[in-house]
N, C-alpha and C positions, 0 to 999 in steps of 0.2 A: 416619589415612592414607587418602587417596582411593585407590580401586582404580586400579592403574597403567593398566589397559586403558582406563578411562574418561578418565584424564588424557591418555593418548596420543591417544585419539580426539578429544579436545577440540582437539588441534592441527590436525586436518583443517580446522577452520573457518578457521584462520590461513592454510593453504595457498591457500584461495579468496581470501583478502585480499591475497595476495602480488602479484597483478596490479595491484590498486589501489595498493599501495605502490610498485610499479615506476613507475606513472604519476606518482605524487606525487614520487618521487625524480627522474624525468626532468624534471619541471617545475622542480624546484629547481635541477637542473644547468643547464637552459636559462637560468634567472634569473642564475646566476653568470656564464655566458658573456656575457650581454647587459651585465653590469656592467663589462666590461673585464678581469675576472680570467679567466685561463685555467688549467685543471687538466688534467694528464695523466689518462688513463683506462685501466684494466686490467681486463678481464673474465677471470675464472678459471673453468676447469672442472677439477676434480680428482677422482681416483678412487684410494682407498688401501685396502690390504689389511693388517689389523693382526694380528700374532702376539702375543697377550697374555701368553704364557709367556716369550717372549724379549724382549718390549718392543721389538719391531722392526716396521717396516712398509715396504711397497713402494708407491711412488706413481707415478701418471701425471698430468701437469699440462699443460694447454694454456692459454696466455694470449694473448688478442687485445689488443695494446697500441696505443693511439692517441696519436699525437704531436700534441697540441693547442698546442704551443709554437710560437713563430716561428723556432725553431732547427732545423738539420739534426742528427740524432743519428747518430754513428758507432759509439757503444757503448751498451750498457745494462748495468745492474748489479742483482744480486739480493742479498738478505740471506739468509744461512744461519745463523740464530741458534743452532741446537743445537750448532754447532761450537765455541761458547764453552765448553762443558762438557767440556773436555779438559785434562789436565795441560799446563802451560806455555802455555796460551792467554793472550791479553792480559787476559781477565777474571780468570783465575787469578793471573797475575803481579801485576796491579794490586791485587787483594784482599790478596795477601801482602805488599805493600809500602806500602800506605796506612797512615797512623799510627793511624786509628780504623776498622778493617775492620768491615763488616757482619757481625754475629755469626752470621747465617744462612749466610754464605759462608765467611769465614775462609780456612783452607787446605784446605777439603773437596774442591775440584776437583782439587787436586794429588794427592789420594789415591785418585782413582777408578781402578778397574780397567778393562781393555778392555771388559768386559761391562756396565760401569756408566756409561761415558761417553756423551755425546750426539754425534750426527753426522748430517749430511745429505750424502750422496754423490751427485753428479750423474753418472748413468751415460751419458746421451746428451742432446743439445740440438740442435734444428733451428730454423732461421729460415725460415719459409714453405716447410717441407718439406725443406730442405737443411741438412746438418750445418754448425754454426757453431762457430768457435773460442771456447773458454771456459777459464778458469783459476780454480780455487778458491784464494783467498788469505785464510786465516783464516775469518772469518764473512762474507766478501764473495765473490760469484761475478762475475768480470769477463768480459764478453762483447764480443768484437770482431765487429761485424756484417758479414755478407757484402755487404749493400747498406744504405746509410744510409737512415734513416727520415726522409722529407721532412716539413715542416710540413703538418699535415692528413692525413697518411697513417697507415695501420695496418699492423702486422706481427703474424704469429702465431708464437709460440714454443712448441714441443712438447718436453716433458722427461720422461725416466724417471729416478727417483731412489730410492735406498734410504736408510732413516733408522733411527736408534736413539734411543729416549727415554732421556734421562739420569736418573740417580738424582736424586730431587727435592732441589734445593738452593735455587734462586732462581726463583720464579714457576712455571716449567715443570717437568715431570718426572713420575716414577713413584713410587708408594708414599710419599706424604707422611707427615708425622709423625702425622696424624690417620687414616692408613690409606686415603686416596683413591688409587685405582689409577692414574689417568691425568689429569694436568692439562696439556692440550694447547694451549699458547699459543706463538705464533711458531714453529710446528712445520713449516712448509712453506717452500719457496723463495719468497721474497717480493720482488716487484719494488721496487727502490728508487725514491724520489721524485725527480723532476726538476721544478724550478720556476724562477722568475725569477732565483734565486740560483745555479742550476746543480744538479748532482747532490748528493744527500745520502747519503753512504756511510760514515758513521763505523763503526768496528768495534764489536761489541756487547760492552760491559763490564758489563752488568747494570742499566742505567738506563732510558732512555726510548726511544720509538719514533716513527716518522713513516712515513706510507704513502700509497699512491695509491688513490683511490676507484675502485670498479668493482663489477660484479655477480659474485657467487660462486655456483657450482653445484658442490656437494661431496657425494661419495658415499663412505661409510665402511663397510667390511666388517669386522665385529668379532664376537667370541664372543657367542652369543645370550644369555648370562647378564648381559651388561653393558647398563646403561641409559646413554644418551648425551644430553647437553644442551649447548646452546651458541648460537652465532650462527645466525640464519636460521630459516626456516620449514620444518618437516618436511613432505616431499612424499608420503610413503608411510606414514601412521600405521596403516592397516589391516594392512599387511605386518608392521610391528613388533609390533603387538598380537597377531598370530597366535602368537607364541612364548610367550604367557603364559596362565595360567588366570584364572578370575574373581577370584581373590585377589591378582592382580598378581604371581604367582610363576612362575618358569620352568617350562615343561612338560618333564618328564623325557624324553619321547620325542624331544625335539629336542636332547638332550644331544650336545655335540660339534659342533653345526652353528653356522654364523655367520648373523647377520642383517645386512641391508643398510639403512643409514640414509641417506636422501637429503635434503639440505638445499639451499635456495636463499635467498640474501640479497641484496636489491637495494641498490646504491649504498652500500657500506660500504668501509672501508679496511683491514679485517682479518677473519680468521675464526678463532674459538676454540671449543674444545669440551672437556668433561670427561666422564669415563666411569668407572663403578664397578659391580660386581655387587650392591652393597648399597644403591644409591641408592633413597630414597623420591622420588617425583615428584609434587608437588602443583601445582595451578594455582589462580590467583585472578583472576577476571575483574572488571575495573574497570567503573564505570558508563559510561565512554566507549568501552568495547569492548576496550581494551588488555588482553591476557592476560599476567599475571605467572606465571613458572614458577619453582619452587623444587626444587632437587636437593640432597639431604643424606642422610647415612648413617643407616640404621635401627638400627645397633648402638651408637649413642651413648647416654649416660646419659639417663634420662627428662627431666631438667631441660633438657638441650640440645635435645631433640626439641620440648619445649613452647616453648622460645624461638623455634625455627624456625617453629612454628605461629603464634605471636604476631607474628612478623616480617611476616607476609604482608599484613595489612591496613595495617600501618604503612608498608610499601613503597609501597602505593598512595597513602598520604598524601604520601610523598616525591615520587612521580611527579607528583602534582597540584601540589605546591608549586613544583617546578622548572619545570613547564610554565607555571604562572601567572607566575612571577617572572623567567623567562629567555625561554622560547619553547616552543611546543607540541612534544612528542616526536612525530616523524613516522612512527613504525612501530607495528605492532599487537602487538608482543611484546617482553618483556624477561625475562631469566633470571638468577636468583641461584643460584650453584653452589658447593657446598663443594669446596675444592681450593686449590692454590697454597700460599703460605707466609705469608699475611697478608691482603692485599686488593689487587686489581689490576683495573683497568678494561679492558674489551674491547668489541668491537662487539656491541651488543644484549645484553650480558651482563657479569657480573663473576664472578671466582673469589675466594672469601674462606674463611678458616679458620672452622670452625663451632663449635668447642668453646669458647664464650664465654658470659659473663654477658650478659643481654639488653641492657643499656645499651651494651656493647661491640659486640655483634652488630648492633644498630640503628645505632650510630655509624659502623661501618665500611661498612655498606650505604649509609648516607646519603652518605658521602664517595665511594664508588665509583660510585653511581648519578649523583651530580652530575657526575662526570667525563664522563658521556655527552654533556653539552652542551659542555664545554670541550675534552675530548680527542677525542671521537668526531664531534660535529656541527660545531663550529667548527674543531677540529683544528689548533691552532697547532703549529708544529714544536717539540715538547716537549723535544727534545734541545738546541735552541738557546735556547728560551725556557721552561724548565720552570716558572718563576714564573707565567706566564700560564695554565698548566694546573693545577698543584698549588695555587698560591696562590688563584686565583679559585674553584677547587673547595672549598678549605678555607673561604673566606669564605662562600660560599652554603650549604654543607652545615652549617656551625655555626649559621647563622641558621635553617635548616630544622629542625634538632634542637631548638633553643631554642623555636621556635614550636610544633612538633608535640607535644613533650614538656612544654610549658608550664613551662619552666625559669625564665622571668622574668629572664633576665640582661639588664642594660642594654647591654652590649657582648659578644655571644656569642664574639667573636674576641679577647677580652682576653688569652687565653693566648699568642697569637702575639706580643704586645708583650714578654712576659716572655722568650720564646725569642730574640727579636731582641736584646734588651738583653744577654742572657747571652753571645751570640757577640760582640757589639760590645765588651763589657767584657773579653773574652778576647783582643781584637785579632785575631780569627780571621775576620772578615767578608771576603767577596769580592764584587765587583760582580755584579749579576744578569745581566750580559751574558756571564758565564763559561759555557762549554759545560757541560752536565750532567755529562759524563764527566771534565771536567778541573778540577773543584774540588780544592783541595789536601786537604780533609778531607770526609768524609761529613757531619760536623756542619755545616760551612759550607753544603754543598749543601742539606741538609734545612732549615736555618733560612732560607736565601735563598728556596728554591723554595716552601716551605709557608708559613712565617711572614711573611717580608718581602713575599712575593707577596700574601698575604691583606691585609696592612696597606696595600698599594697601594690597594685599594678602600676599606678602612675610612677611611684618611686622605683619600681622595678625597671621602668624605662630608663630612669636615671642611672641605675646600677649596671644593667646589661645592654641597654640601647633599645630604642623604640622598635626597630625592625625585628630584633630578637623577641620582644614581647609579642608582637604580631604573630610570629612563628610559634611562640609558646602557646598562645590561645588556640591556634588551629590544631597543633599536635595534642594538646590537652584534651580537646573535644574528640579528636580521632582516636586517641588511646583510651579514654575513660568514659565516653558516653555510655549510658546504661550500666554503670558500674558503681555508683555511689562513691566517688573519689574522696580522699582525705587530704588534709593540708600537705602532708608529705608528697602526695602525688603531683600537685601543681609545682612544688619546689623542684622535684626530680625532673620534671619535664623542662623547666626553665634551665636547670643545670645541663641537661643533655643538649639543649638547643644552643646555649651560649658557651659551654665549656667552663663556666665560672662556678665556684663553690658557693652555695647559698644557705647552708644550714644555719649560719650565724644570723642571716636576715630573717628567716622564718622564726627563729627563736626570739630574737630581740623585738620584732615588730608585733608578733601575735601572742607570745607567751609571757611577755613582761610589759610594764608600763614605762620602761626606759624612754627618755626623750632625746632628741637630736639637738645639739647646740654647738655649732662651730663658730669660731671668731678669728678675725685677723688681729694678732697680738702686736705686730709692729713691722715697720719697713726700715731697712738700713742700707741705703744705696741700692745695690743689686740683690740684696738678701731680703727675703720675705719669711716671716715667722707666723704660723697658724697655730691655733690651740683648739683642743677638744674640751668643751665645757660640760656638755651633756654626757650621759652614760652610754648612749648608743653610738657605736662606731659606724662610719660610712666612708665610701670613696669620696673624693672631693674634686669638683671642677672649679678652677680658678681662672678668672679673667684679669690679666695684668694690663694696665695702661702705663706706658712709659712716659718719661718726661718730654720726649720728642713728639708725643701725641699718638704714636702707634700702639697697637694692641696685640696681645698674644694669649691664647688659651692653653692651660695646662690641665692634665688629668693626673690625679694622685690615687692610684688603686689602694684599696684596703688589702693588707697582706693576706689575710685569711680568705680572700676571694680566689687566690691562686691564678689570677688573670685580670684582664681589663676589658671593658666594653669596646666595640668598634667606635673610633672617634677620630676626628681631624685634629684634635688637640695634641699637644706634645705630651707624651706619657713619660712621667718621671718616676723616681724611686717610690716604692709602695710605703705606706704608713702602717705601723703596727698598732694593735689595740692598746698595748700597755703604755706606750709613750704618749704623754698628754700634749706635747708640742711637736711641731715639725717645721724645719727650716729648709728652704731651697734657694738656689741662686739663679738669677736670670742673666741675660746677655747685656742688658742696659739698665741704667738707673730707673727705678720705679717711682711713678707718681701716685698711682692708686691701685687698690686690689679689691676685687669683688668675688665672694664665694657663691657659687651656683647661680649664675645669671638666669638660668631656666626656671628657678624656684620650684623644681620638681621634688627637691629634697624637703622633707617636712621639718625644717629647722624652726624651733619654737621661738627663737629670738633673732630677728633679722637685723636688729640695730647694730650688732657687732660683725655683720657679714661684709661690711665695706669699710675701707680705711683709705683716707687721702692725706698726703702730705701737704700742709698749707704753705 
């Protein structure tokens, strides 16, 4: 363990970097404005006083909200996520009625006592210094404005609120199964997002989030025995270090006193923190100057402690991999914090459970860190399009693990195909256009968001080529970071990179439950006949083995693609959607045929993909 005082003092370097980060973030924001995309902006100043014995806190919040939209706003809305952790909340009722409830939730919310529930109670709210009408409706605060906010104008909202941290059930909470005192995620009144589609105010049922970018200035007053880590740069490391001796232990003379932790985070859409009196705090400085922070409990078994030490250099490898293969991480800090109920991504940090074998610890860190690019920097509306967040994250994190751990897998995402086929064979699949909260089953949500979402990119490699997909991801990040992109945006980038038309692919794969099934219908000497059995059309790669033992690859484009991927295969006449069969001739007599040897195409029935003349 590095001495805590040295670890904390190392953060002071980061506070000096925050001005440069703000300059970088402002330049990014200016770039997004010039592109024709507009984003609302909310600057937060918050001061909270925490009672660690009662798990309650009092907060003061000021938001300067800028309306960059072309619309006049007569209302604004806040999320009050902690209100979901109350008996008979929508999250509670949904969990008790869905046929396959999340085992972490089940009926636990319904059994919470008044001292265990979560809540955020708004005590007062002012718009530009004048009391404004507001009403709490479940997890949403509805605010009717005294004066409309005109396009290009700003308004200041000042709020006093009381809150209670719920018993740890889902992501947020107190006293997790691993003994982490505070996992403070979605803990404050959070301004809802307004974009070209309008307000996004779904009730919180335990799934996904969407937020407004802004600058956060957060002050936390908490018992001096607690170590805090999370979003943003610590502004007062010398004051925090004052409460500890040279071994990183609390000074007894300060017993009963609170320390003040002051953080600033430029251009983020969330602010998260974790705290515990038993946290070890290590730092790892990368060659490019980014500082990685690790917070984990010192009372874990020695094996787990060693895993957390081993994780640190590997996290740097992950940061480099994602920066090289998607786009450069634009901040000077990232934290991995023990907490929560599994793994969940947040601004400039993640909360993960820590008592894991190393492979699991590394795997969950890889996934949550990859979310930084898709959930945090690109920030699609993950409630409406969870497959663009979870799926793309799964795709790239599996590739990163395969590369860094030298696993040698031909397709690191092969497991996603198995999960997809399982749900399809159960007739439980739902379209990827389904809102995250409104899937009929948790299984269908997980398969669609994680597995079918990752296959979207894997299969895109099959359609436009792997090098074009690599270029697509980089251009997607460069063009749409800090812009909340939509499904059409990733499609258009892929089209521009490859020159191939892909509207059919986006429609079939994400907006329907059509399945892919191609088969070899027959061989007649030099003639091969294929058939499309499933509803979804695809281009086809075919490997031919001739009677003399030689082999040849053919590529059959789909006509509506208006082109073909770069390939060493022989490109032959395209196949139309309307024609159920396709026959082509070869130069020699054919012994056997195999459709898609790469198995990147998600064909639900592989039994008819090969045919051999006996």
